[in-house]
All heavy atoms as a GROMACS GRO file, in nm:
protein
  577
    1MET      N    1   1.032  16.128  15.724
    1MET     CA    2   0.947  16.015  15.693
    1MET      C    3   0.909  15.938  15.820
    1MET      O    4   0.840  15.839  15.812
    1MET     CB    5   1.014  15.924  15.592
    1MET     CG    6   1.031  15.991  15.456
    1MET     SD    7   1.098  15.886  15.328
    1MET     CE    8   0.957  15.791  15.284
    2ARG      N    9   0.956  15.986  15.934
    2ARG     CA   10   0.922  15.920  16.060
    2ARG      C   11   0.840  16.010  16.152
    2ARG      O   12   0.809  15.972  16.263
    2ARG     CB   13   1.048  15.874  16.130
    2ARG     CG   14   1.113  15.756  16.060
    2ARG     CD   15   1.239  15.720  16.129
    2ARG     NE   16   1.342  15.806  16.067
    2ARG     CZ   17   1.470  15.795  16.083
    2ARG    NH1   18   1.518  15.704  16.163
    2ARG    NH2   19   1.554  15.873  16.022
    3ASP      N   20   0.808  16.129  16.105
    3ASP     CA   21   0.732  16.223  16.186
    3ASP      C   22   0.595  16.164  16.218
    3ASP      O   23   0.525  16.116  16.127
    3ASP     CB   24   0.716  16.355  16.112
    3ASP     CG   25   0.641  16.457  16.191
    3ASP    OD1   26   0.516  16.460  16.182
    3ASP    OD2   27   0.706  16.535  16.263
    4PRO      N   28   0.552  16.167  16.344
    4PRO     CA   29   0.423  16.107  16.380
    4PRO      C   30   0.304  16.163  16.301
    4PRO      O   31   0.215  16.087  16.263
    4PRO     CB   32   0.410  16.138  16.530
    4PRO     CG   33   0.549  16.157  16.577
    4PRO     CD   34   0.624  16.216  16.462
    5GLN      N   35   0.302  16.293  16.276
    5GLN     CA   36   0.190  16.352  16.202
    5GLN      C   37   0.190  16.305  16.056
    5GLN      O   38   0.085  16.274  16.000
    5GLN     CB   39   0.196  16.506  16.208
    5GLN     CG   40   0.085  16.576  16.136
    5GLN     CD   41  -0.053  16.554  16.199
    5GLN    OE1   42  -0.064  16.506  16.312
    5GLN    NE2   43  -0.157  16.587  16.127
    6ILE      N   44   0.307  16.298  15.996
    6ILE     CA   45   0.319  16.250  15.857
    6ILE      C   46   0.268  16.106  15.848
    6ILE      O   47   0.192  16.071  15.758
    6ILE     CB   48   0.465  16.259  15.808
    6ILE    CG1   49   0.513  16.404  15.804
    6ILE    CG2   50   0.484  16.190  15.674
    6ILE    CD1   51   0.448  16.490  15.701
    7LEU      N   52   0.308  16.023  15.944
    7LEU     CA   53   0.266  15.884  15.943
    7LEU      C   54   0.117  15.871  15.971
    7LEU      O   55   0.047  15.792  15.907
    7LEU     CB   56   0.347  15.804  16.045
    7LEU     CG   57   0.497  15.795  16.015
    7LEU    CD1   58   0.569  15.727  16.130
    7LEU    CD2   59   0.524  15.727  15.884
    8HIS      N   60   0.066  15.950  16.064
    8HIS     CA   61  -0.076  15.946  16.096
    8HIS      C   62  -0.162  15.983  15.975
    8HIS      O   63  -0.267  15.924  15.951
    8HIS     CB   64  -0.108  16.040  16.213
    8HIS     CG   65  -0.254  16.049  16.244
    8HIS    ND1   66  -0.322  15.948  16.310
    8HIS    CD2   67  -0.345  16.145  16.217
    8HIS    CE1   68  -0.449  15.983  16.321
    8HIS    NE2   69  -0.466  16.101  16.266
    9ARG      N   70  -0.117  16.080  15.897
    9ARG     CA   71  -0.193  16.122  15.779
    9ARG      C   72  -0.166  16.034  15.657
    9ARG      O   73  -0.211  16.062  15.549
    9ARG     CB   74  -0.162  16.268  15.746
    9ARG     CG   75  -0.217  16.362  15.852
    9ARG     CD   76  -0.215  16.508  15.813
    9ARG     NE   77  -0.238  16.542  15.676
    9ARG     CZ   78  -0.358  16.547  15.616
    9ARG    NH1   79  -0.466  16.520  15.682
    9ARG    NH2   80  -0.368  16.583  15.490
   10GLU      N   81  -0.091  15.925  15.679
   10GLU     CA   82  -0.058  15.830  15.572
   10GLU      C   83   0.006  15.900  15.452
   10GLU      O   84  -0.026  15.872  15.337
   10GLU     CB   85  -0.182  15.751  15.530
   10GLU     CG   86  -0.240  15.668  15.642
   10GLU     CD   87  -0.365  15.593  15.603
   10GLU    OE1   88  -0.427  15.625  15.500
   10GLU    OE2   89  -0.401  15.501  15.677
   11MET      N   90   0.101  15.989  15.483
   11MET     CA   91   0.172  16.060  15.378
   11MET      C   92   0.292  15.979  15.327
   11MET      O   93   0.356  16.017  15.231
   11MET     CB   94   0.218  16.197  15.427
   11MET     CG   95   0.101  16.289  15.460
   11MET     SD   96  -0.019  16.308  15.326
   11MET     CE   97   0.082  16.377  15.198
   12VAL      N   98   0.323  15.871  15.394
   12VAL     CA   99   0.428  15.779  15.351
   12VAL      C  100   0.366  15.640  15.345
   12VAL      O  101   0.306  15.594  15.442
   12VAL     CB  102   0.548  15.779  15.448
   12VAL    CG1  103   0.652  15.679  15.404
   12VAL    CG2  104   0.609  15.918  15.459
   13LEU      N  105   0.378  15.575  15.232
   13LEU     CA  106   0.320  15.442  15.213
   13LEU      C  107   0.431  15.339  15.196
   13LEU      O  108   0.533  15.366  15.131
   13LEU     CB  109   0.231  15.440  15.089
   13LEU     CG  110   0.114  15.538  15.086
   13LEU    CD1  111   0.045  15.530  14.951
   13LEU    CD2  112   0.018  15.509  15.199
   14ASP      N  113   0.411  15.222  15.252
   14ASP     CA  114   0.499  15.108  15.228
   14ASP      C  115   0.438  15.031  15.112
   14ASP      O  116   0.326  14.981  15.121
   14ASP     CB  117   0.508  15.019  15.351
   14ASP     CG  118   0.582  15.087  15.465
   14ASP    OD1  119   0.693  15.137  15.439
   14ASP    OD2  120   0.530  15.090  15.578
   15LEU      N  121   0.510  15.025  15.002
   15LEU     CA  122   0.460  14.959  14.882
   15LEU      C  123   0.555  14.848  14.840
   15LEU      O  124   0.670  14.843  14.881
   15LEU     CB  125   0.447  15.061  14.768
   15LEU     CG  126   0.354  15.178  14.793
   15LEU    CD1  127   0.365  15.279  14.679
   15LEU    CD2  128   0.211  15.130  14.808
   16GLU      N  129   0.505  14.760  14.754
   16GLU     CA  130   0.587  14.655  14.696
   16GLU      C  131   0.551  14.643  14.550
   16GLU      O  132   0.434  14.644  14.512
   16GLU     CB  133   0.563  14.522  14.767
   16GLU     CG  134   0.653  14.412  14.716
   16GLU     CD  135   0.641  14.282  14.795
   16GLU    OE1  136   0.583  14.284  14.904
   16GLU    OE2  137   0.689  14.181  14.744
   17TYR      N  138   0.654  14.632  14.466
   17TYR     CA  139   0.634  14.619  14.322
   17TYR      C  140   0.739  14.526  14.267
   17TYR      O  141   0.859  14.551  14.284
   17TYR     CB  142   0.641  14.756  14.256
   17TYR     CG  143   0.614  14.756  14.108
   17TYR    CD1  144   0.492  14.715  14.057
   17TYR    CD2  145   0.710  14.796  14.018
   17TYR    CE1  146   0.467  14.715  13.922
   17TYR    CE2  147   0.686  14.798  13.882
   17TYR     CZ  148   0.564  14.756  13.835
   17TYR     OH  149   0.539  14.756  13.700
   18ARG      N  150   0.696  14.419  14.205
   18ARG     CA  151   0.787  14.319  14.148
   18ARG      C  152   0.888  14.269  14.251
   18ARG      O  153   1.006  14.255  14.223
   18ARG     CB  154   0.858  14.374  14.026
   18ARG     CG  155   0.762  14.401  13.913
   18ARG     CD  156   0.835  14.432  13.787
   18ARG     NE  157   0.738  14.439  13.679
   18ARG     CZ  158   0.769  14.434  13.553
   18ARG    NH1  159   0.893  14.421  13.517
   18ARG    NH2  160   0.676  14.441  13.461
   19GLY      N  161   0.838  14.247  14.372
   19GLY     CA  162   0.922  14.193  14.478
   19GLY      C  163   1.012  14.294  14.547
   19GLY      O  164   1.088  14.258  14.635
   20ILE      N  165   1.005  14.420  14.507
   20ILE     CA  166   1.088  14.523  14.568
   20ILE      C  167   1.001  14.606  14.662
   20ILE      O  168   0.900  14.662  14.620
   20ILE     CB  169   1.151  14.615  14.461
   20ILE    CG1  170   1.240  14.533  14.369
   20ILE    CG2  171   1.228  14.728  14.526
   20ILE    CD1  172   1.288  14.607  14.247
   21LYS      N  173   1.040  14.613  14.788
   21LYS     CA  174   0.967  14.693  14.885
   21LYS      C  175   1.028  14.832  14.891
   21LYS      O  176   1.150  14.846  14.890
   21LYS     CB  177   0.972  14.627  15.022
   21LYS     CG  178   0.898  14.495  15.025
   21LYS     CD  179   0.901  14.432  15.161
   21LYS     CE  180   0.827  14.299  15.156
   21LYS     NZ  181   0.818  14.236  15.286
   22PHE      N  182   0.942  14.935  14.896
   22PHE     CA  183   0.991  15.072  14.901
   22PHE      C  184   0.886  15.162  14.965
   22PHE      O  185   0.772  15.123  14.983
   22PHE     CB  186   1.027  15.122  14.761
   22PHE     CG  187   0.910  15.125  14.665
   22PHE    CD1  188   0.840  15.242  14.643
   22PHE    CD2  189   0.871  15.010  14.598
   22PHE    CE1  190   0.733  15.245  14.556
   22PHE    CE2  191   0.764  15.012  14.511
   22PHE     CZ  192   0.695  15.129  14.489
   23LYS      N  193   0.929  15.281  15.001
   23LYS     CA  194   0.839  15.381  15.056
   23LYS      C  195   0.813  15.486  14.948
   23LYS      O  196   0.901  15.518  14.870
   23LYS     CB  197   0.900  15.447  15.178
   23LYS     CG  198   0.915  15.353  15.295
   23LYS     CD  199   0.963  15.426  15.417
   23LYS     CE  200   0.979  15.334  15.535
   23LYS     NZ  201   0.857  15.276  15.584
   24ASP      N  202   0.691  15.537  14.945
   24ASP     CA  203   0.654  15.640  14.848
   24ASP      C  204   0.559  15.737  14.914
   24ASP      O  205   0.507  15.711  15.023
   24ASP     CB  206   0.591  15.577  14.724
   24ASP     CG  207   0.595  15.668  14.602
   24ASP    OD1  208   0.653  15.778  14.609
   24ASP    OD2  209   0.539  15.628  14.498
   25LYS      N  210   0.537  15.848  14.848
   25LYS     CA  211   0.447  15.948  14.903
   25LYS      C  212   0.303  15.898  14.898
   25LYS      O  213   0.265  15.823  14.810
   25LYS     CB  214   0.459  16.078  14.825
   25LYS     CG  215   0.418  16.065  14.680
   25LYS     CD  216   0.458  16.186  14.601
   25LYS     CE  217   0.431  16.171  14.455
   25LYS     NZ  218   0.468  16.047  14.392
   26GLY      N  219   0.225  15.941  14.997
   26GLY     CA  220   0.085  15.905  15.001
   26GLY      C  221   0.001  16.004  14.922
   26GLY      O  222   0.053  16.096  14.857
   27ILE      N  223  -0.128  15.988  14.928
   27ILE     CA  224  -0.221  16.079  14.860
   27ILE      C  225  -0.228  16.208  14.943
   27ILE      O  226  -0.269  16.204  15.060
   27ILE     CB  227  -0.361  16.015  14.848
   27ILE    CG1  228  -0.353  15.876  14.781
   27ILE    CG2  229  -0.458  16.107  14.775
   27ILE    CD1  230  -0.296  15.875  14.642
   28PRO      N  231  -0.190  16.322  14.887
   28PRO     CA  232  -0.182  16.445  14.966
   28PRO      C  233  -0.316  16.506  15.004
   28PRO      O  234  -0.327  16.573  15.106
   28PRO     CB  235  -0.102  16.541  14.877
   28PRO     CG  236  -0.126  16.492  14.739
   28PRO     CD  237  -0.143  16.343  14.750
   29ILE      N  238  -0.418  16.485  14.925
   29ILE     CA  239  -0.548  16.546  14.952
   29ILE      C  240  -0.635  16.444  15.024
   29ILE      O  241  -0.658  16.334  14.975
   29ILE     CB  242  -0.615  16.593  14.822
   29ILE    CG1  243  -0.527  16.698  14.756
   29ILE    CG2  244  -0.755  16.646  14.849
   29ILE    CD1  245  -0.570  16.737  14.618
   30LYS      N  246  -0.682  16.482  15.141
   30LYS     CA  247  -0.765  16.393  15.221
   30LYS      C  248  -0.907  16.449  15.223
   30LYS      O  249  -0.929  16.565  15.256
   30LYS     CB  250  -0.714  16.384  15.366
   30LYS     CG  251  -0.567  16.353  15.379
   30LYS     CD  252  -0.535  16.214  15.335
   30LYS     CE  253  -0.386  16.186  15.363
   30LYS     NZ  254  -0.339  16.067  15.304
   31MET      N  255  -1.004  16.367  15.186
   31MET     CA  256  -1.144  16.408  15.184
   31MET      C  257  -1.226  16.303  15.257
   31MET      O  258  -1.214  16.184  15.228
   31MET     CB  259  -1.193  16.424  15.041
   31MET     CG  260  -1.118  16.531  14.964
   31MET     SD  261  -1.156  16.537  14.788
   31MET     CE  262  -1.328  16.581  14.791
   32SER      N  263  -1.308  16.346  15.352
   32SER     CA  264  -1.389  16.250  15.425
   32SER      C  265  -1.489  16.184  15.331
   32SER      O  266  -1.549  16.247  15.245
   32SER     CB  267  -1.463  16.320  15.540
   32SER     OG  268  -1.551  16.419  15.488
   33GLY      N  269  -1.503  16.056  15.343
   33GLY     CA  270  -1.597  15.981  15.262
   33GLY      C  271  -1.544  15.944  15.124
   33GLY      O  272  -1.607  15.868  15.052
   34ILE      N  273  -1.430  15.997  15.085
   34ILE     CA  274  -1.372  15.966  14.955
   34ILE      C  275  -1.223  15.937  14.975
   34ILE      O  276  -1.139  16.022  14.948
   34ILE     CB  277  -1.389  16.083  14.854
   34ILE    CG1  278  -1.534  16.127  14.847
   34ILE    CG2  279  -1.338  16.041  14.716
   34ILE    CD1  280  -1.555  16.252  14.765
   35PRO      N  281  -1.192  15.820  15.028
   35PRO     CA  282  -1.051  15.792  15.054
   35PRO      C  283  -0.971  15.772  14.926
   35PRO      O  284  -1.017  15.706  14.833
   35PRO     CB  285  -1.056  15.662  15.135
   35PRO     CG  286  -1.183  15.596  15.091
   35PRO     CD  287  -1.279  15.709  15.060
   36GLY      N  288  -0.857  15.834  14.919
   36GLY     CA  289  -0.768  15.814  14.806
   36GLY      C  290  -0.680  15.693  14.832
   36GLY      O  291  -0.657  15.656  14.946
   37SER      N  292  -0.631  15.631  14.728
   37SER     CA  293  -0.542  15.517  14.745
   37SER      C  294  -0.458  15.500  14.619
   37SER      O  295  -0.495  15.545  14.511
   37SER     CB  296  -0.622  15.390  14.771
   37SER     OG  297  -0.700  15.356  14.659
   38VAL      N  298  -0.344  15.435  14.637
   38VAL     CA  299  -0.260  15.397  14.524
   38VAL      C  300  -0.316  15.266  14.471
   38VAL      O  301  -0.315  15.165  14.541
   38VAL     CB  302  -0.113  15.382  14.566
   38VAL    CG1  303  -0.029  15.334  14.450
   38VAL    CG2  304  -0.060  15.515  14.621
   39ARG      N  305  -0.370  15.268  14.350
   39ARG     CA  306  -0.434  15.149  14.295
   39ARG      C  307  -0.345  15.073  14.198
   39ARG      O  308  -0.368  14.957  14.171
   39ARG     CB  309  -0.564  15.189  14.226
   39ARG     CG  310  -0.669  15.241  14.323
   39ARG     CD  311  -0.799  15.270  14.254
   39ARG     NE  312  -0.789  15.381  14.163
   39ARG     CZ  313  -0.820  15.507  14.192
   39ARG    NH1  314  -0.864  15.537  14.310
   39ARG    NH2  315  -0.810  15.602  14.102
   40ARG      N  316  -0.246  15.140  14.144
   40ARG     CA  317  -0.156  15.071  14.053
   40ARG      C  318  -0.023  15.146  14.046
   40ARG      O  319  -0.014  15.263  14.080
   40ARG     CB  320  -0.217  15.058  13.914
   40ARG     CG  321  -0.252  15.190  13.851
   40ARG     CD  322  -0.321  15.171  13.720
   40ARG     NE  323  -0.372  15.300  13.678
   40ARG     CZ  324  -0.455  15.318  13.581
   40ARG    NH1  325  -0.498  15.215  13.512
   40ARG    NH2  326  -0.498  15.437  13.548
   41MET      N  327   0.076  15.077  14.001
   41MET     CA  328   0.209  15.134  13.990
   41MET      C  329   0.221  15.215  13.861
   41MET      O  330   0.142  15.198  13.768
   41MET     CB  331   0.314  15.022  13.990
   41MET     CG  332   0.324  14.949  14.122
   41MET     SD  333   0.392  15.052  14.253
   41MET     CE  334   0.255  15.057  14.366
   42PRO      N  335   0.321  15.301  13.853
   42PRO     CA  336   0.340  15.377  13.730
   42PRO      C  337   0.378  15.284  13.615
   42PRO      O  338   0.426  15.172  13.638
   42PRO     CB  339   0.455  15.472  13.763
   42PRO     CG  340   0.525  15.410  13.879
   42PRO     CD  341   0.422  15.331  13.954
   43PRO      N  342   0.359  15.329  13.492
   43PRO     CA  343   0.391  15.242  13.377
   43PRO      C  344   0.540  15.216  13.366
   43PRO      O  345   0.622  15.297  13.409
   43PRO     CB  346   0.339  15.321  13.257
   43PRO     CG  347   0.335  15.462  13.302
   43PRO     CD  348   0.308  15.459  13.449
   44GLU      N  349   0.573  15.104  13.307
   44GLU     CA  350   0.712  15.071  13.276
   44GLU      C  351   0.760  15.163  13.163
   44GLU      O  352   0.679  15.215  13.086
   44GLU     CB  353   0.723  14.926  13.229
   44GLU     CG  354   0.684  14.824  13.333
   44GLU     CD  355   0.787  14.808  13.443
   44GLU    OE1  356   0.907  14.820  13.414
   44GLU    OE2  357   0.746  14.784  13.557
   45LYS      N  358   0.888  15.179  13.150
   45LYS     CA  359   0.944  15.259  13.041
   45LYS      C  360   0.897  15.203  12.907
   45LYS      O  361   0.913  15.084  12.879
   45LYS     CB  362   1.096  15.258  13.047
   45LYS     CG  363   1.161  15.337  12.936
   45LYS     CD  364   1.312  15.328  12.945
   45LYS     CE  365   1.375  15.399  12.828
   45LYS     NZ  366   1.521  15.380  12.826
   46GLY      N  367   0.834  15.286  12.826
   46GLY     CA  368   0.788  15.246  12.694
   46GLY      C  369   0.658  15.167  12.691
   46GLY      O  370   0.614  15.126  12.584
   47GLN      N  371   0.596  15.147  12.807
   47GLN     CA  372   0.475  15.063  12.813
   47GLN      C  373   0.364  15.115  12.724
   47GLN      O  374   0.291  15.038  12.664
   47GLN     CB  375   0.427  15.052  12.957
   47GLN     CG  376   0.305  14.965  12.974
   47GLN     CD  377   0.265  14.950  13.120
   47GLN    OE1  378   0.344  14.973  13.210
   47GLN    NE2  379   0.142  14.911  13.143
   48HIS      N  380   0.349  15.246  12.713
   48HIS     CA  381   0.239  15.304  12.635
   48HIS      C  382   0.287  15.374  12.508
   48HIS      O  383   0.211  15.449  12.447
   48HIS     CB  384   0.160  15.402  12.722
   48HIS     CG  385   0.099  15.338  12.842
   48HIS    ND1  386   0.134  15.370  12.969
   48HIS    CD2  387   0.006  15.240  12.852
   48HIS    CE1  388   0.066  15.297  13.054
   48HIS    NE2  389  -0.012  15.215  12.985
   49THR      N  390   0.410  15.348  12.467
   49THR     CA  391   0.466  15.416  12.350
   49THR      C  392   0.379  15.399  12.226
   49THR      O  393   0.342  15.497  12.161
   49THR     CB  394   0.609  15.367  12.322
   49THR    OG1  395   0.690  15.395  12.436
   49THR    CG2  396   0.667  15.433  12.199
   50ASP      N  397   0.345  15.276  12.193
   50ASP     CA  398   0.266  15.251  12.072
   50ASP      C  399   0.131  15.321  12.080
   50ASP      O  400   0.088  15.386  11.985
   50ASP     CB  401   0.246  15.101  12.049
   50ASP     CG  402   0.372  15.031  12.001
   50ASP    OD1  403   0.479  15.096  11.995
   50ASP    OD2  404   0.363  14.911  11.971
   51GLU      N  405   0.064  15.307  12.193
   51GLU     CA  406  -0.068  15.368  12.210
   51GLU      C  407  -0.063  15.519  12.191
   51GLU      O  408  -0.146  15.577  12.120
   51GLU     CB  409  -0.120  15.334  12.350
   51GLU     CG  410  -0.255  15.391  12.383
   51GLU     CD  411  -0.298  15.359  12.525
   51GLU    OE1  412  -0.235  15.275  12.592
   51GLU    OE2  413  -0.396  15.422  12.569
   52VAL      N  414   0.036  15.584  12.253
   52VAL     CA  415   0.047  15.730  12.243
   52VAL      C  416   0.080  15.773  12.100
   52VAL      O  417   0.017  15.863  12.045
   52VAL     CB  418   0.152  15.784  12.342
   52VAL    CG1  419   0.181  15.931  12.318
   52VAL    CG2  420   0.107  15.761  12.486
   53LEU      N  421   0.178  15.706  12.039
   53LEU     CA  422   0.218  15.747  11.903
   53LEU      C  423   0.108  15.718  11.801
   53LEU      O  424   0.088  15.797  11.708
   53LEU     CB  425   0.349  15.678  11.864
   53LEU     CG  426   0.472  15.726  11.944
   53LEU    CD1  427   0.595  15.647  11.904
   53LEU    CD2  428   0.495  15.875  11.926
   54LYS      N  429   0.035  15.609  11.818
   54LYS     CA  430  -0.077  15.582  11.728
   54LYS      C  431  -0.187  15.686  11.743
   54LYS      O  432  -0.254  15.722  11.646
   54LYS     CB  433  -0.133  15.442  11.752
   54LYS     CG  434  -0.046  15.331  11.696
   54LYS     CD  435  -0.108  15.194  11.724
   54LYS     CE  436  -0.022  15.084  11.669
   54LYS     NZ  437  -0.083  14.951  11.694
   55SER      N  438  -0.205  15.735  11.865
   55SER     CA  439  -0.310  15.835  11.889
   55SER      C  440  -0.283  15.967  11.819
   55SER      O  441  -0.374  16.046  11.798
   55SER     CB  442  -0.331  15.858  12.039
   55SER     OG  443  -0.226  15.937  12.093
   56VAL      N  444  -0.156  15.991  11.782
   56VAL     CA  445  -0.124  16.114  11.708
   56VAL      C  446  -0.093  16.086  11.561
   56VAL      O  447  -0.038  16.171  11.491
   56VAL     CB  448  -0.008  16.193  11.775
   56VAL    CG1  449  -0.050  16.245  11.910
   56VAL    CG2  450   0.119  16.111  11.785
   57GLY      N  451  -0.128  15.964  11.516
   57GLY     CA  452  -0.126  15.938  11.373
   57GLY      C  453  -0.015  15.849  11.319
   57GLY      O  454  -0.010  15.824  11.199
   58PHE      N  455   0.076  15.798  11.402
   58PHE     CA  456   0.180  15.709  11.351
   58PHE      C  457   0.120  15.573  11.318
   58PHE      O  458   0.032  15.524  11.386
   58PHE     CB  459   0.294  15.694  11.452
   58PHE     CG  460   0.383  15.815  11.460
   58PHE    CD1  461   0.358  15.913  11.555
   58PHE    CD2  462   0.491  15.830  11.375
   58PHE    CE1  463   0.439  16.025  11.564
   58PHE    CE2  464   0.572  15.942  11.381
   58PHE     CZ  465   0.546  16.040  11.476
   59THR      N  466   0.171  15.512  11.212
   59THR     CA  467   0.123  15.380  11.169
   59THR      C  468   0.211  15.270  11.229
   59THR      O  469   0.321  15.297  11.279
   59THR     CB  470   0.127  15.368  11.017
   59THR    OG1  471   0.265  15.375  10.975
   59THR    CG2  472   0.046  15.478  10.949
   60ASP      N  473   0.164  15.147  11.219
   60ASP     CA  474   0.242  15.033  11.267
   60ASP      C  475   0.377  15.025  11.196
   60ASP      O  476   0.479  14.997  11.259
   60ASP     CB  477   0.166  14.902  11.247
   60ASP     CG  478   0.051  14.885  11.346
   60ASP    OD1  479   0.060  14.942  11.458
   60ASP    OD2  480  -0.046  14.816  11.313
   61SER      N  481   0.378  15.050  11.066
   61SER     CA  482   0.505  15.041  10.991
   61SER      C  483   0.601  15.152  11.035
   61SER      O  484   0.723  15.131  11.042
   61SER     CB  485   0.482  15.044  10.840
   61SER     OG  486   0.424  15.166  10.801
   62GLN      N  487   0.549  15.271  11.065
   62GLN     CA  488   0.635  15.378  11.114
   62GLN      C  489   0.691  15.344  11.252
   62GLN      O  490   0.810  15.369  11.279
   62GLN     CB  491   0.558  15.510  11.120
   62GLN     CG  492   0.527  15.569  10.983
   62GLN     CD  493   0.435  15.689  10.993
   62GLN    OE1  494   0.334  15.686  11.063
   62GLN    NE2  495   0.472  15.795  10.921
   63LEU      N  496   0.609  15.284  11.337
   63LEU     CA  497   0.656  15.244  11.469
   63LEU      C  498   0.765  15.137  11.457
   63LEU      O  499   0.867  15.143  11.526
   63LEU     CB  500   0.541  15.191  11.554
   63LEU     CG  501   0.433  15.292  11.592
   63LEU    CD1  502   0.322  15.224  11.671
   63LEU    CD2  503   0.491  15.408  11.670
   64GLU      N  504   0.744  15.042  11.367
   64GLU     CA  505   0.844  14.937  11.345
   64GLU      C  506   0.975  14.998  11.296
   64GLU      O  507   1.083  14.960  11.341
   64GLU     CB  508   0.792  14.834  11.246
   64GLU     CG  509   0.886  14.719  11.223
   64GLU     CD  510   0.832  14.616  11.126
   64GLU    OE1  511   0.712  14.620  11.094
   64GLU    OE2  512   0.911  14.532  11.083
   65SER      N  513   0.965  15.093  11.204
   65SER     CA  514   1.084  15.159  11.152
   65SER      C  515   1.157  15.234  11.264
   65SER      O  516   1.280  15.225  11.275
   65SER     CB  517   1.044  15.256  11.040
   65SER     OG  518   1.156  15.327  10.993
   66MET      N  519   1.083  15.307  11.346
   66MET     CA  520   1.144  15.380  11.458
   66MET      C  521   1.209  15.284  11.558
   66MET      O  522   1.317  15.311  11.611
   66MET     CB  523   1.042  15.467  11.530
   66MET     CG  524   1.003  15.592  11.451
   66MET     SD  525   0.901  15.705  11.548
   66MET     CE  526   0.740  15.629  11.530
   67ARG      N  527   1.145  15.169  11.578
   67ARG     CA  528   1.200  15.069  11.670
   67ARG      C  529   1.329  15.011  11.612
   67ARG      O  530   1.429  14.994  11.684
   67ARG     CB  531   1.096  14.960  11.692
   67ARG     CG  532   1.111  14.886  11.820
   67ARG     CD  533   0.989  14.803  11.858
   67ARG     NE  534   0.904  14.881  11.948
   67ARG     CZ  535   0.783  14.932  11.918
   67ARG    NH1  536   0.731  14.911  11.800
   67ARG    NH2  537   0.716  15.000  12.005
   68ASN      N  538   1.332  14.983  11.482
   68ASN     CA  539   1.454  14.930  11.416
   68ASN      C  540   1.567  15.030  11.419
   68ASN      O  541   1.684  14.990  11.426
   68ASN     CB  542   1.423  14.890  11.271
   68ASN     CG  543   1.333  14.769  11.263
   68ASN    OD1  544   1.325  14.689  11.356
   68ASN    ND2  545   1.262  14.756  11.152
   69GLU      N  546   1.535  15.159  11.415
   69GLU     CA  547   1.638  15.263  11.418
   69GLU      C  548   1.683  15.294  11.561
   69GLU      O  549   1.777  15.371  11.581
   69GLU     CB  550   1.584  15.391  11.353
   69GLU     CG  551   1.558  15.376  11.204
   69GLU     CD  552   1.485  15.495  11.145
   69GLU    OE1  553   1.465  15.596  11.218
   69GLU    OE2  554   1.448  15.487  11.026
   70GLY      N  555   1.614  15.236  11.660
   70GLY     CA  556   1.651  15.260  11.800
   70GLY      C  557   1.593  15.387  11.858
   70GLY      O  558   1.628  15.430  11.968
   71ALA      N  559   1.500  15.449  11.784
   71ALA     CA  560   1.438  15.574  11.833
   71ALA      C  561   1.339  15.548  11.946
   71ALA      O  562   1.322  15.631  12.034
   71ALA     CB  563   1.368  15.646  11.719
   72ILE      N  564   1.276  15.431  11.944
   72ILE     CA  565   1.185  15.390  12.051
   72ILE      C  566   1.216  15.244  12.085
   72ILE      O  567   1.279  15.173  12.007
   72ILE     CB  568   1.036  15.406  12.012
   72ILE    CG1  569   1.000  15.321  11.891
   72ILE    CG2  570   1.001  15.552  11.989
   72ILE    CD1  571   0.852  15.320  11.855
   73SER      N  572   1.170  15.203  12.201
   73SER     CA  573   1.194  15.063  12.238
   73SER      C  574   1.062  14.991  12.260
   73SER      O  575   0.958  15.045  12.253
   73SER     CB  576   1.278  15.055  12.363
   73SER     OG  577   1.220  15.126  12.469
   0.00000   0.00000   0.00000
């Protein structure tokens, strides 16, 4: 993570999320005129659970039941 070529190609990024600073991989594909960038952090655990399960047919009452049983959070 300290190799000059790796750093020059921005293959290691210094990021911050919720006050925590960390290093992560950069965008591996480099294209002139179309710079890649990290625009947002990955989702939190369970952030899209309802959206995904509803998209395959689960109802609100089924989601509530699964949440009460501890199957989802």
